[in-house]
C-alpha positions, -999 to 999 in steps of 0.1 A, spaced: 593 -225 -513 556 -229 -520 526 -209 -508 494 -223 -495 467 -207 -515 437 -193 -496 402 -201 -505 369 -182 -503 333 -192 -500 315 -202 -531 289 -178 -546 254 -188 -555 248 -213 -583 223 -212 -611 193 -215 -587 185 -180 -577 169 -173 -543 139 -149 -545 115 -137 -518 81 -128 -532 62 -104 -510 25 -101 -514 7 -70 -500 -29 -62 -495 -44 -55 -530 -70 -72 -551 -42 -78 -576 -29 -104 -552 -46 -130 -574 -18 -126 -599 9 -135 -573 7 -173 -578 14 -168 -615 44 -146 -607 57 -173 -583 52 -201 -608 69 -181 -636 99 -174 -613 102 -210 -605 101 -219 -641 129 -195 -647 151 -214 -622 144 -195 -590 138 -209 -555 110 -189 -540 99 -181 -505 66 -162 -500 61 -135 -473 25 -122 -472 10 -94 -452 -22 -101 -431 -41 -78 -455 -29 -99 -485 -44 -130 -470 -78 -113 -471 -75 -113 -509 -58 -147 -515 -54 -177 -493 -21 -189 -479 -27 -225 -493 -28 -211 -529 5 -193 -524 21 -222 -507 11 -247 -534 28 -228 -562 58 -218 -541 64 -254 -529 68 -242 -493 50 -225 -464 39 -189 -465 54 -166 -438 34 -138 -424 41 -125 -389 74 -117 -371 60 -135 -341 51 -167 -359 85 -182 -349 104 -157 -328 133 -181 -321 140 -183 -358 145 -145 -361 128 -151 -395 129 -115 -408 167 -116 -405 170 -151 -419 147 -145 -449 164 -112 -457 199 -128 -456 187 -157 -477 173 -136 -505 192 -127 -536 162 -106 -547 130 -94 -530 100 -89 -553 68 -74 -539 39 -81 -563 15 -65 -556 29 -36 -536 0 -15 -522 1 22 -515 2 14 -478 32 -9 -483 51 17 -503 44 43 -476 56 20 -448 88 10 -467 96 46 -475 92 55 -438 115 26 -427 87 8 -409 92 -28 -399 58 -36 -383 52 -69 -402 75 -97 -416 75 -83 -451 86 -47 -442 110 -61 -417 125 -83 -444 129 -54 -468 145 -33 -441 169 -62 -433 180 -75 -467 210 -63 -486 196 -79 -518 180 -58 -545 143 -50 -540 117 -47 -568 84 -32 -559 55 -37 -583 27 -12 -573 -10 -19 -578 -36 6 -567 -63 30 -579 -52 58 -603 -59 86 -577 -38 68 -551 -9 63 -576 -10 100 -585 -15 113 -550 15 135 -541 22 113 -510 26 82 -532 46 102 -558 70 113 -531 73 79 -516 81 63 -549 108 90 -556 122 84 -521 124 46 -527 140 50 -561 166 75 -547 175 49 -521 182 23 -548 150 2 -547 135 -6 -581 99 5 -585 81 -8 -616 55 16 -631 20 2 -629 2 -6 -662 -28 11 -677 -61 -8 -679 -92 -19 -661 -91 -14 -623 -115 -24 -596 -151 -19 -605 -159 1 -636 -127 23 -635 -98 22 -658 -65 41 -657 -29 38 -644 -25 16 -614 -30 -19 -627 -4 -45 -617 17 -54 -647 12 -88 -661 33 -116 -644 55 -120 -675 65 -83 -673 72 -86 -636 93 -117 -640 113 -102 -669 120 -71 -648 130 -93 -618 155 -112 -639 169 -80 -653 174 -66 -618 191 -98 -608 214 -95 -639 223 -59 -631 231 -68 -595 253 -96 -607 271 -73 -631 277 -47 -603 290 -73 -580 312 -90 -606 328 -57 -614 346 -57 -581 358 -94 -583 393 -107 -591 384 -119 -626 360 -91 -636 361 -85 -673 382 -117 -679 373 -146 -702 383 -180 -688 380 -212 -708 377 -244 -689 377 -280 -703 362 -308 -682 352 -344 -685 367 -372 -705 368 -376 -742 354 -408 -759 369 -423 -790 344 -445 -809 352 -480 -820 317 -486 -835 282 -471 -830 281 -487 -796 316 -489 -781 342 -464 -773 376 -460 -757 372 -437 -727 384 -428 -692 369 -424 -657 369 -386 -655 336 -373 -642 342 -337 -650 335 -326 -614 369 -308 -609 366 -289 -641 330 -278 -635 341 -267 -600 368 -246 -616 342 -231 -640 320 -222 -610 349 -207 -591 359 -185 -620 324 -173 -625 322 -165 -588 352 -142 -593 334 -123 -621 348 -141 -651 329 -148 -683 334 -186 -685 332 -210 -714 331 -246 -703 341 -271 -730 323 -302 -716 334 -336 -728 306 -361 -722 293 -346 -689 259 -357 -675 232 -334 -663 239 -338 -627 275 -325 -630 262 -295 -651 232 -288 -629 247 -262 -605 265 -241 -631 257 -204 -628 241 -186 -658 273 -168 -666 289 -201 -677 284 -210 -714 287 -247 -721 300 -262 -754 295 -300 -755 321 -322 -772 327 -359 -776 361 -368 -790 396 -354 -785 395 -338 -820 362 -321 -812 376 -309 -779 407 -294 -796 385 -275 -821 362 -262 -794 391 -251 -770 411 -234 -797 380 -216 -811 369 -203 -777 404 -193 -767 408 -166 -794 399 -140 -768 406 -159 -736 426 -145 -707 432 -179 -692 425 -215 -702 423 -244 -676 426 -278 -692 410 -300 -666 396 -325 -691 410 -360 -695 419 -361 -732 425 -395 -748 461 -399 -761 450 -423 -789 420 -430 -811 411 -459 -834 424 -454 -869 390 -464 -883 355 -465 -868 333 -494 -878 300 -484 -893 281 -513 -876 285 -530 -842 314 -554 -841 300 -589 -837 315 -619 -820 304 -642 -848 320 -619 -874 356 -625 -861 383 -639 -882 381 -677 -885 410 -699 -873 414 -736 -875 383 -755 -884 364 -723 -888 365 -713 -851 367 -676 -842 402 -666 -830 391 -636 -810 388 -599 -817 408 -583 -845 435 -559 -833 425 -523 -830 450 -500 -847 454 -467 -828 467 -434 -840 479 -406 -818 456 -377 -809 470 -341 -810 484 -328 -777 458 -301 -770 476 -286 -740 510 -284 -757 494 -270 -788 479 -241 -768 515 -232 -757 533 -237 -790 505 -224 -813 485 -199 -792 450 -193 -806 450 -157 -795 466 -135 -822 458 -100 -810 490 -95 -790 475 -105 -757 488 -137 -740 465 -164 -727 476 -180 -693 476 -217 -698 469 -241 -669 471 -279 -673 462 -309 -652 483 -339 -648 465 -370 -634 493 -393 -624 500 -426 -608 534 -436 -594 554 -465 -609 589 -479 -609 602 -449 -628 590 -423 -603 563 -410 -580 533 -388 -589 552 -356 -585 582 -367 -605 560 -376 -634 540 -344 -630 572 -323 -631 584 -341 -662 550 -334 -679 551 -297 -668 585 -292 -684 575 -311 -715 542 -293 -721 554 -258 -712 521 -246 -696 523 -217 -672 509 -238 -644 504 -276 -640 481 -290 -613 494 -324 -605 471 -349 -587 473 -386 -579 444 -407 -592 433 -442 -586 403 -464 -577 390 -441 -550 413 -411 -556 408 -381 -577 381 -393 -600 344 -387 -592 327 -371 -562 357 -375 -538 382 -350 -523 412 -339 -543 447 -327 -537 469 -310 -562 505 -296 -563 508 -267 -587 540 -265 -606 554 -239 -630 567 -245 -665 601 -255 -651 585 -282 -628 591 -261 -596 564 -262 -570 545 -229 -565 514 -239 -545 493 -267 -530 456 -271 -525 435 -299 -511 400 -306 -499 367 -308 -516 368 -301 -554 352 -267 -549 379 -258 -524 407 -269 -548 390 -250 -576 388 -218 -556 425 -221 -548 434 -226 -584 413 -198 -596 428 -175 -569 462 -184 -583 451 -177 -619 437 -143 -608 471 -135 -591 490 -144 -622 468 -124 -645 470 -94 -622 508 -97 -621 509 -99 -659 487 -68 -662 509 -49 -637 541 -59 -656 526 -47 -689 520 -13 -674 
């Protein structure tokens, strides 16, 4: 009997979605710098400005740095129900500057413009960055409003001391954009940590290998394989989405494949099978699970030529003619997966769950599943994800299908679909196995 593993929606990737609200204050001139710095930090930004804010700074200036239109009124596009859509889109709402009037309206639960309606709608964290005259900041009404907002869980950044409007100086100046962006990223990180604490792999360390190793022949050529690393990086994303701290050992992955990794994934780049073995074993010393999705070369050249091998440098045959390339002597690479089972890197008494991948093709000696079952029994990994590969199957940006076997070669689960779907299914199975192991230990 096998179970069909359920899947869940993917969580956000490394690009964070931030709504920047701009309220009516002369400090609105700093908003474009805040927006630009957030985008430089990897955030996608939508700007929502109040009508009063646009008296201090024009919508074109805000739109230019945000890379998109500026939203203002709830009636600009009623059919889009924009205050709900923007609030649901946001992973963070930052209001910089937040005027005394804006603080009062948010504290009262008002929703009389798009910005306050968005704040009332969103479930994302909200960071308010006040800017106003000192007397307004110290007024008991403002003090009480700020206390109310903080009690409700909204973050309110204290204003800076310095030059205010006119000749006045004191507390009430909008903090510099660098301070606001640093606080915004901190609030995001804290929200991530709170959310991760309730996920299936919270507190776990998962190591994933992805890509294909390359064994050099000379400075130009190598022996390699067709693995793109997409399935392995999908597993890394899925594990991170479940709250794990993830280390991705990336064998020759290009930037496009790595682009959407969340910030909780640490990447260790490797080239050859020996480098991959070293990286996997060193990162697994405290790993709860390791998923070996990389395609590791079975063999490497015994020697690597220091200069490019030339046609005219081939061994001469009769009458001095070149006979063709000299034979390449190969030596066997270590079996990284089997080594993780027979020689566990973790020595603190805790056991690492080992998951392997078997990319197979059928032949006269058996079909894909038969070869995969034989490999599962030979390697001894806790789980082995077996998938068929070919010209338009398995490798690259194409759907995938795996049959998951245990160490005895018995089928325990199946998953198919887009690589992110397969990854979520595998990670769900890993989480179940880890939870069961923890329950048994108790």
